[in-house]
C-alpha positions, 0 to 999 in steps of 0.5 A: 848120242848128242851129249857125247858129241857136245862133250867132244865139241867142248874139248875141241872147239874153242867157241863152244868151250867159251859158251859152255864156260860162260853158262857155268860161270853164272852158276857152277852147280848147273853144269848139266844145264849148261850141257843141255844148252850146248846140246840144243845149240848143236842140234840147231846147228846140225839141222841147219847143216842138214838143210843146206845139204838138202838144198845143195842136193836139190832135194828141195827146190827152194827153202822150206818155210817154217810152219806158222 
């Protein structure tokens, strides 16, 4: 599902498209690697959006510290 979201974001979001094209420009044969890299970026973005939503909803009273 994340893969489909990345393809849609590459088509519609200029910053994502430029990042994808930059990775592909380094080696045009590695388009799948570029998609995986964009999936990782989107996953991280979604995690941050979800965390902010939980903080606004007061699910957590303070930011969660990353595990060491």
